[in-house]
N, C-alpha and C positions, 0 to 999 in steps of 0.2 A: 553549742549543741545544735545539730541540724534537725533532728526530729526524735520522737520517742519510739524506741524499739522494744522496750520491756516495761510492763507494769510491775511495780515492786511493792512488797509488803513484808512485815515481820512475821515469820512463821513460828519461830521458837525463840523464847527469851529466857535464859537461865541466869540472869544477872543475880537474882536473889537465891539461887541454889548454891549448894556447897560444892558443886563440881564445875568443871569447865569442859568445853568441847575441844577435843583433840583430833578427831577423825570424822570424815563426812562422806556420805554417798546417798544416792536417791534412786528409788525403784518405783516406777509408776507414780502413784500419789502418796508414797511413803518416803519419809526421810529417815535415814539410818545415821545415827551419830555415835561415835566412840567418845567416852568421857574419861576425865582424869581420875575418876574413882574406880576404874577398871570395869565399868558397866557399859553395855551396848544397849542403846535405847532406840526403839522404832516408833516414829510418830506418823500417824495416819491423818490424812486431810479429812476433816469433818465440816468443812466450810459449806454453807448454803449458796445456791446460785445467787450472784450479784450481792453476796454478803461479805462480811469481814473474814479475812484469812484466819482459820482456826485449825491448828494441828494438835491432836491429843496423843499422848504416849499410850501405846497399846501393848508393847512387849518390852520387858526389861530382863536382861540376861547378865548374870555375873560370870565373868571369866575367872579361871582359877589363878588370879593374881590380884594384887592390890595396886599394881602399877598402872600407868596410863595406857589406854588403847592407842596404838600408833597408827593403824591403818585398817580400814574396812572396805570391802568390795563385794557387791551383790551381783550374782549371775542369774538373772531371772529365767532364762531359758532352761538352765539346769536345776533351778530351784534351790540354790545353795548360796552361802555367803562365806567369804574367806576373811579372817581377821588376823591382825598381827599385834601381839602384846608381849613385851619383855623378851623379844627375840624368838618367840614361838608362834608358828603359823597354825591356825586351826580352821577346820571346815565346819560350818553350821548349816543346819537345815533352815530354810527361809520360808515363811516369816517367823517360825517358832523359835529359831535361834538355838535349837538343840545341837550339841556338839556331835558331829559325825566322824571326824577324823582329825588326828594331830600329826603334823609332819615331824617325825623324830629326826630324820636326816637333815632337816633344815634348821636346827636350833642355832641361834645366833643370827637369824635373818634380820637384815637392816630395812629392807623394803621388798615389795613384790609388784609385778606387773602382769598383765594378761594380754593375749593376742586378740581379745574380743574387739572386733572392728566396729567402727561407727557406721559403716555402710551396711544396710540391711541385706544387701545381696550376699554378704559373706557370713550371715548368721549360722549357716550350716557347716561352716568350717570347723575343723577340730580345735577344741579349746585347749590352750596350753598356758601354763603359769611359769614365770621366770622369777626366781628368788635371789636377791643380792645378799651375799655373805662377805666375810672378810677375804678380799683378793680372789674371789671365785663367785660363780653364778651356777645355780642348779635349775634344770628344766623338768617340769612335770606335765603329763598329759592326762586329760580327763577321760575316764573310761565309763561310758554310759551303762554298759552291761554290769560292771561291778560297782558302779555308782561311787567311784573314788578316783583319786589321782594316782597315776603310776609314774615312777621315776624314769626319766629318759636319759639324761646325761648331765655331766658337770664339767664346766670349763674353768681353768685357772687363769687368773688375770694378774698383771703386774701391780695393779693398784686396787684399792677398794672402791666400788661404785658409790657415788653419792646420790645419783638419780638415774632412772632408766625409763625408756619408752620403746614400745614395739615399733619397729620401722617397716620391715617387710616380712615376707614369708620366712626368710632365713637370716634375718639381721635385726639387731636392736641398737638403739642409740643410747649411749651411756655418757653421763657427765662425771668425769673424774675430778680430781682436786684442781687441776690446772686447765684442762681442755675437754672438748667434746670429741667422742670417737664413735665410729661404727664398728660393731662386733658381729662377726659371722657366727651364727648359732650352731653351726655344724663343725667348722674348723677352728673357731676361736681367733681367726685372723682379725687384726685391728687396723682401722683406717682413720687417720686423724682428720677432723673436719676443720676446726679452728679453735684457738685458745678461748678460755672463759674471761669474763671481765672481772674487774676488781670490786664492783659495786653489786650488792644484792646476791641472793642465792641463784644457782643455775635453775633454769626452767626449760622443760621440753614439752611440746604440745603437738600431738598428731592431728593434722587437719582433716576433718571429716570428708569422706568420699573423694579424696584426692591423694596423689602420690607426693605430698609435701609434708614437711615438718617445720615447726617454728621453734627456733632456739634463741634464748635470751642472752644477750651480752651487754652488761651494764643496764642501760635504759633503752636498748634497741632490740627489736625482734627481727631476726634474719630467717627468711624462708629458704629451705634447702630441699633437694629431692631425696629419694631413698638411698642414693649413693653419696650423700653429703655435699652435692654441688649446689651453689646458690641458684635460685630460680627467678629471683626478682632483683631489679637493679637498685631499688630504693628500700631501706628498712622501715619498719614501723617503730616510731619513737614515742616514749612516754616521759612524763615529767619526772617520775621516780621509778626505780627498778621494781618490777612486780614481784609480789610474794606468791602469787598463784595465777595460773593462766588457763583459759578454756576456749576452745573454738566451737562456735555454733553458727553454721553457715547462715548468713555471710559475715558474721561478726566475730571479732576477737574480744573476749571478756577478760580483764585483768583486775586482780585485787591488789591494791596498794594500801599503805598505812592510813591514807586519808579517805579513799573512795574506791568505788568500782567503776572502771573505765570500759566503755563499749565503743569499739572502732570498726569501721568497714575495712575488711582485709584487702579489698581491691584498690581503693583509693587512699587508704591509710588515714582517712579523715575521722575526727572525733564525732561520734553519733550521739552519745548520751553519757552522762555521769550520774552515779547513784551514791548517795552518802552512806558509808558504812565504815566505821572506825576499826582499824586493826584487822581488816579482812585478810584471811590467810588461806582459805579453802574454797574451792569451786567444784561443783559436781552437777551432772545433768542426767536425764533419762536417755535411754538408747532406743526405746520403742516408740509407740504412738504418741505418748505424752512428751511434750517439748519443754517441760519445766526445768528451770535452772535454779540452783540454790547456791548461795554464797554465805560463808560463815566466818564469824570472828570467834574468839574464845567464849563469848557470852551470848551471841545472837546469831540466828540463822535467818537470812533474808530470802524470800521466795521471789523469783523473777519469772513472770509469765509473758511470753511473746505477744506483742501487739499484732493484730491481724494484718496480713500484707496489704489488704485494701486500705486500711486506715493509715498505714505507714506511707503508702504511695500518695494518698491524698494529702497528707501533711507535707511531704516533700514537694509536691507540685504547688501547694499553696505558698511555700517558701521559695519557689522558683529554683529548686534543686532538681532539675529535670534529669540530668545525667545520673544522679544517685538513684532517682526513682526508676529509671530504665534498667540500671544495674540490678536493683532489687527485684524488678519484675522477672528478670532472667534467672533468678535463683530458684532452685527446686525446693521450696519451703515446705509444702505439704501437698497432699492429694487434691484437696479442694482448690488450691491455688492454681494447679495445672490447668483446670478447665476455664479459669478466668483470665489466664495470662494473656492470651491473644487480644481479648477485648480491651484490657487495661493498657497493653502496650500501644495499641492503635490510638487510644484516647490520649495518652501521655505524649506520644510522638507528635500528634496533631497540635496539642497545646504548646509543646516545645517549639514546633515550627513557627507558630504565630509569635511566640516570645522572641525567637531569634530574628524574625522579620521586624518586630518592633524595636529590637536592638540594632537593626540595620546590618545584621549578619546574613546577607542574602544567600551566600553559598550554602551555609548550613541549613537555612530555612527551606530552600528549594530542594535540597537533597532529602530532607525529611518529608516534604510534600510528595516527592517522587516515591519514597519508600512506602508511605502510607496510602498511595494511590488516591490522594485527595481529589475531589471533583475539580477538574481543570478550570472550570469557570470561577470557582471560588478563589483559586490562585491568581488567575488573570485579573479578577476584579481588584486585587491588591495593587495592581499597576495600571491605573487608568490611562497612562500615556500610550499603552499598546493595545487598548481595547477600542474597536471601532465605535463610533457614535451610536448610541441606542442599544448597545449590547451589554449583557451581564447586569441588567438593572435590578432583577429580582433575586439576586444571589444573597443568601443568608449565611453568615459565618458562625461557627461554633464558639468563637471567642469574640467578645465585643470590645474589649479594652485594648485597642491598638490604633496607631496613627498611620494613615495612608502615605505613600511616597508622593511628595508634591514637588520638591526642589529638583532641579535638573541635575545637580551634582549627585544627589542620591540615586536618581534614575540611571545615570551613566555608570555608577558603581554597581547597580543591579544587573546591567546588561550582560556582564561576564558570567553571571549565574543563570540568567534567563535562557541564554542560547542552548547550553546542554540540556536544561530542563525541557524546553520546547521540542528539541530534537528527540529526546526520549519519548515524549508524548506522541510525536509523529510516528516513530517506530512502533510504539505500542499499538496505536490505532491501525497502522498498516497490517499488523498481524491479527487484528480482530476481524473475523470474516464479515460481521454485520456492517461495520463502518467501511471496510475496504470495498465491499460489493456495492453499497449505496453510493459511495463517492465516485466509484468508477463508472457506474451507470449514469450518474448526474453529469459528469464531465463529457462522456461520450455522446449523450443526447443533446446537451446544450452547453458548449464550452464558454459562451458569453453570458451564462446565467449570473444574475446579480440580485441582491435583495434590495427592497425599497426602504429608504431611511424613514420615511414618514409612516409606513404601514405598521411599524413595530414588529416586523417579522424577525425572528431569531435566526442567526446563522447556524449552520450545522457545526458540530464540534470540530471536524477536520478543517473547515474553512476558517473558523475563529482562531484555531491554533496557528495555521499557516499565515494568516494576516498578522497576528501578533509577532511571529518569528520574523516576518519581513520587516516590520517596523523596527524591531530590535537590531536587525542586521544593517538597516539603513543608518541607524545611529552610530554603529561601530565602524562603518566603512570609512576609509581615509579619503580626503578630498583629492589627493593626487592620483588616485586609482591604483596604488600599489597593493592595497588590500581591498578586495571587492567580493566579500562573502555574499552580499545580496544577489549579485549576478549569478554566482554559482548555485545559489538556492533556487532562483527563478528558472534556471535551466533544467531543474529536476521536475518531476511530476508533482505539482502542488494543487491545492484546492482553494487558492486565493480567490476572493471575490473579484470578478472581472472589472466591474465599473469602479470599485473602490481602489483597486490596484492601479488602474489606468490614471485615475485622478491623483493618487498619491505620487506616482512616479513622475507624472507631468509637472505637478506642483514643485517637486524637489529638483527638477531638471535632470532626472536619471533616465535619459533617452536610450542609452545603451541597454539598460535593464528592461525598459519598456519594449524595445524591439525584441529582445530575447523572450519576454513574456508573450507577446503576440505570436512569435514563432512557435513556442511550446504549445500554445492553444490552437495552432493551425489557422490563425487569423493572418494569413500572409498578406492580404491586400492592405489591412490596416498597417502592418509593419512597413510595407513598401511605400505606402503613401507618406508615412512619417519620415522615412529615409529620403524620399524625394523632396519633401518640404525642407529638411535639414540640409540636404546636399545641393539643392538648386537655389536656395535663398541667398540673396546678396548680403543680408544681415545675418551674422553668425548668431545662432540661438543656442549653441552648445559649446562647452569647453573641451569636448572630447574630439581630438583631431581625426580619429578614425571614422567619425560620422560626417565630416565635412567633405564636400565634393562627391564624386561618384563611387568611391571605394566601398562605402557601406552597402549601397544598392548592388554593386557587382558581386560582393561576397555573398550577399543574401540570395541573389538569383542563382548563383552557382551552387548553393547548398540545396536548392529545391530538387526534389527527386526527378529523374528523367522520365517519369510517367507523363502521358499526354494530359493528365488532369490539370497540370499547372502550365501548359504550353501557352495558352492565351494570356495568362497573367504575366509570364516572363516576357512575352512579346510586348505587352502593353507598357511595362515599366522599363524595358530595355530601350525603348525609342528615345526617351529624353537623354539617356546616357550616351547613346551612339551619336545623337545629333550634337550634343554639347561637348562631349569628350570622345571623339571617334576612335582614337588609338586605344584608350582604356576600355571603351565599350565593347571592343571585339573579344575581350576576355570572357564575356558572358557566353559567347557561342563557340569559343575555341577551347576544348577541354585540354587539361594538362597532359604532358607526355605520358604514355602508358609506361607503367612500372614505377613512376614517382609517387603515386598514391594508391592505396589499397582499397579505399572505399569508393564505390562507383558513384555515389551521390556527390562526392567531393570533386569529381571531374567536370562538373558543370552540367547544365541542362542540355542534353543531346537532342536538340531540335534538328529535324532533317535538314541537311545542308542546302538542298534545293530551295526550301522555304526561306532559309537564312539569306541565300543569294537574292531572292526576290525582294525580301524586306530591305536588305542593304542597298539595293539598286534604287528603291523608292526613297530611302532616307538620306543617302549621301552619294558621292561620286564613285567612279570606278577605282580610284586609288584605294579607298577603304575596302572595296570588294576584293581587290587583288591582295591586300594585306591579310584579309580574313582567310582567303583560300591558301595563301602561303603558310600561314600558321596552322591552319586546320590540317592540311596534308602533311605538314612536318610532324605534328604531334600525334596524329591518329594513324599514320601510315596507310591511309585509305587507298584502295586500289580501284576505285570507281573511275572508269575511263571518261565518263561525262564530266566529272569535276576536273580532271587533268586537262581535257580539251577546253573546258571553260576558262581555266587559268591562262592557257595559251591565247585564246581569243581576247581575253582582257589585256594581256601584255601587248598584243598587236594593236588593239584599240588605243591604248595609252601612247604607244610609240607613234602611231600615225597622227593622233591628236596633237601630240607635242611637236611633231615635225611640221604639222600644218600651221601651228602658231609660230614655229621657229623660222619658216620660210620668209614671210614678210619682214621679220626682224633682221634676217641676213641681208635682204635687199636694202633695207634701210641702212644697215651698217656699211654696205658697199658704197651707197650714195653718200653717206656721211664721210667716208674716206676720200671720195673724189672731191667733195666740196670743201672739206676742212683743210686747214693748214697744219701739217704735222700729224702725229698719231693721237688724235683726241677721241676718247671713248665717252660718249654720253650715256644717259640712263638706259636708252634703248639698246645700246651695244652690250652693256652689262647683262641686261635681261636676256638677250639672245645667247650670250655665252652660257648663262645658267641653264637655259633650255637645252642647249647642246649637251651639257653635262648630264642632264636628266635623261636624255635619249640614250647616252652611253650606258648609264646605270641600268636603264630598263632593258636594253639589248643584252647586257651582261647577264642580268637575271634570267632573261628568256633563254639564252644559250645554255646557261647552267641547268635550267629546268629541263630543256630538251635533251640534254645529255644524261641527266640523272634519272628522269622518269622513264618507266618501262610500260606505262599503262595508257598513254594517249594513243590515238589512232593515226599513225604516220601517213597512211594512204589518204586520209581525209585532210590532214594538216598540210600536205604537200601543195595542195591547190591554193592555200592561203599565203604561200611564199612564192611570188613570181620570180622569173629569171633575171629581172632587172634590178631588184632591191632585196635587202635582207639576205644577202647571198650566203653568209656564214650560217645563218639559221637554216636556210634551205639545205646546206651541205649536211648539217646535223640530222635533219629529217631524212635525207637520202641515205645516210648511214644506217638509220633504223630499217630502211627498206632493202638494205644490202646492195644499193646502187653505188658501189664504191668508185667506179670509174668516173661517173658524173660528179660525185662529191669531190674526188681528188682534182678533177678538172677545175672546179670552182676555186679550190685553195691555190692551185698552181697558176692558172691563167687569168682568173677574174680578180682574186684577192692578192695575187702576187706574193703569196706567203708559202714558200716551199718548205720552211721549217714546220709550219702547222700541218702540212701534208704528211711529213714524216711522223709527227706526233699522232696523226690520224691512223697511219699504218701500224704504229706501235700499239695503239689502243685496240685496234680491231683484228690484229693478226691472231689467228687460232689454227694451228696445224691440224686439228681434229675436225674442223668444219670446212667442207669443200667450198663454201661461199666466202670464207675469210682466209683461206689458206694462201691465196695468190694475191693478197692485197698489195704487197711490194711490187709484184710483177705488173699489177695494174698501174701503179705509179710510174714505172718505167715506160709503160705504153703511153701514158698521158704525156710524159716528157718527150718521148721520141716522135709520136704521131699526134700532135695537138689538133690538126685540122680534121683528121678522121674521127677523133674522139668527140670533139665539140661540135663539128659540123659547120664551123665558121673559121675565118682567118683570125687567129689570136696571136700570131707571132711565129718566129723561127723555133725549130725543135731544139731542145736542150740535151744534146747527146752527152756532153761532158757531165752534166748533172746525173744522167742516167747511169753513165759508167761509174761515177763516184758512189751512187746508191748501190750498184751491184757489188762494188768492191767492199762496201761497209756491211751490207746485209746479205751477202751471197749464201750464208747457211739457211736463210729463210726464203730463198728464191730458187725456183726451178731453173738451173743454169742453162739447160738445153733450150728451153723456151725463151729464156732471156737473150741468148746469143742470136736466136732467130729474129728477135725484135730489132737488133742492131742494124744500122745501115750496111749495105753491101760494100760501099766504098770506104769503110772504116779500115785504117791501117792496122796490120797485125801487131806492130810495135806498140800501138796504143792499147791493145788487148792483152799484151804479154803479162804484165803484172797481175791482171785479174785471173787469167787462165792459170798462171803459176800457183797462185794462192788457192784457186778452186781445186786444181789437180792434187796439190799437196794435202789439202784437207780431205779429199776423197781417198787418197792413198793411206793417210793416217787412220781414217775411219775403217777402211778395208782391213788393215793390219790388226786393228783392235778387235774387229769382229772375228778374225781368224784365231787370235789368241783366246778369246772367250769361248769359241767353239771347241778348241783343244782342251781347255780346262773343264768344260762341261762334259766332254767325252771321257776324260780321265776319271772324273767323279762318278760318272755312270758305270764305268767298268769296275771301279772299286766297290761300289755298292752291290753290283751284281755278283762279284766274287764273294763278298761277305754273306750275301743271301744264300748262295749255293753252299758255302761252308756250313752255315747255320742249319740248313735243311738236312745235312748229312748226320747231325747229332741225334742220339736217341737216349732214352732213360729206361733202365731195367729195374723193375719192381718185383721182388720175390718175397718169400716168407720172412727173410731176415732183414729186409729194408725197414729202417726206423725213421720216425719223424725227427728232424733236427731240432725241434723246439720242445716237444713233450717226451721224446725218447721212447715212444710206443710204436708198435708195428703199424705200417701203412695199411696192409691188407687190401681189401677191396674198397676202401674209403676214397673219396675224391681227394686229390692232392695238388700242390703247387710246386713248381720247380724254380728255384732261384739260381741263375747262372753263376759261374765262378767270378771272383773279384767283385762281388756285390756286397761287401761289408758283412760277411757271415761272422757270427760271434763264436760259435763253438767248433767251427770247422776251419781247416786250412784255407787260405785264400784261393788256392788252385782247385778246391773241391766244391762242387755244386751242393746246394742245400735242397732237400726234399722235405716238405712239411705237409701236414694235414690241411685241408681247406679250412677246417674249423679253427686251426691255430694261426690263421693268417694275421688277424689283428694283433694278437700277442707277440708274434714274431716281428711284425712291423714296428711295434712300440719298442721292442728290444733293440732293433737296428737303429731307430731314431735316438735312443738313449746312448747307444755306442758311438754314434756320430757326434753327439754333443760333447762326449768325453774326449 
């Protein structure tokens, strides 16, 4: 037995009387019993408050029979009572028991039921009575105006009903000899539910205020809906088959030969047992009074419900919290509805502490969350996550529990603490008071921290965030695969600055500490920590991403491009560039445009002029060149100053390397003269390496001069004298359109006639007058070298000029090219060239004539069609109809569709005339016709 649900007491005892109790009902404070001597007795409660139960018989009525009273039923709203004795149904006035009516048509009635619902909301429904006879049932309706029952209908059945109960508006549940069935009260249609058991009589109980019924099979109670479908997975089980059953929310009361059994219908658990031998009848009131009576042939026991408050307190004292919460949710009476919220909160809080004491942390914290318990009370239960000096004055509503002390228990609790603390954070963030105060505090002083010795209490958001951080640090994996603490710190938190810094430093969580500094905009602290970790020879962290310069580089690139952080970036970029020059350039060179969407992720866009100045002070020109190369490649910058500066730096490096290479070459020649054989010493190898560096630098310079369109060639030309870096000078001359001088360098100075042809192919443009004759300029350079260069560079290359003319004559003005050829050139040497040129010209002329004829023919055809079309006309008269709507055109605007244009209702040779307003419909019709 879990608790006491009813107080019990003997109300009526007829052991010494000459009759026995055969029927039972209760109305208000009156108990109505049918007796074996044919009498109906009404007992009224005369008990004093807090006194012994005392019922006195007030009315005795003799029915016109000496047989047993089989059934009585009181209808208090109608003021009547219906009785059944010896197969005759009578209607009595109540409580006088005066006979009002006898059902003559219902003689032979075995039992009767009514549709009087237990739900008070249905008390105004029409009262009906169903009477079971042999293989049939009759229905009667109460008529208030005539104050009597009127016959409705009779339904024939295949079997005789043993027991009935009203199921729904138009159905009753009937127990026949072998099974339970649903019977439609209008059509008589039967629907089988399930067979009956072999033990005990059938029992049917309508469950109050619900659409369920309880059917008994052997010693099990099965809940079904009003259609006969099971509603619960588990049945209610009793030790013996019940002889009577009654539902009073939330309990099922059953009478068995040994006792009265009280069970909770939701969890099917036994609540209370009451001793009553041979109990066979149960009844209760339907109105305000909640009295229940149980009767045996000699005794009537009164059951008075224990107040819900007392039941809940008893359940809680026995640690039956779930049963107490279920009881709280039941709609027991009007007074209880006003107390329900208060008791629910109290029981849930006690239940939460009980679960905590049982180390069921998930259930405990979920209840703490439901009840909105003071977070400080909950955090005080876990001293491992409470900062020192906090939650010292917290008082708990429950005193008998043991705090979590062992580490194993705390680790078990972390899985439940995380969702609980996150829920608190979300709840506080939606609270305007906390959100506003916390936001103002962080914006005014992000380094704010409480003093441990001052006894100052943390704000609730700070306390919750500190606790959550401690829990997440405990759950994070050592290998870094699961790093919830880092994700938490990267959010907007209210963690105490000093405590968080000390905590993360002590645990070696430097990555989380950097993220914390960054979120609080304490960039200098973060960069100082990264510098200490990256430049220290002693590794102080196991995180490889924090070793070396990579951490500092990533951090500096994430800083916004505003000038606010420019000095900070410069300050902490210096050690990176000096120690790791190649990687350090990433700080000042943004990523290529289009690869990142966030401008802040492209790096700090410090003005390149300032970067150049800094790099020149920190390192050599090689690093400056690398910076400009990457910067111009990634940003596509068109600033001519930067392009000119890169060329200057290339020239500086080339001349510097050549200056170092010159003595090395001299040493190498001396070494060859003095050494025996081909011996290469260390100086010789160094000289070779320097020569290779010069080649690489010159290749980069030439490539940049060709690719860039933003440097100033007129300024750069002076940097390339006529005696050195000739190929570079030729590229600059090409930018100035000085093709003859550039080609002269390729042909006579560099002796690279193939590169001269490549030059012509690159710069030839028939639409530009300055580039149109570039091949002709090459012929001129080959034929007249002295006139072009102004110095004696060698003999003319007439053969090369002739070959050039033969190869590229379509791109050369042949008349001017022939004039350039020497006068003493033999005609037989020119014959192949002239033949090819004349043949090409003849072919081009013939093609032009053919195209002219074709264009002329097309022009004539179109003019002929135009004239023919202009001659056509349309005649509109009074008989002309629209081809779409078949109505007259009249003076309305119209459209004309020419013949052979997919007309639908006309012949293909006939034109179509339609109204202008019918254009859309006609076009749609043509389109549909085309698809078909």
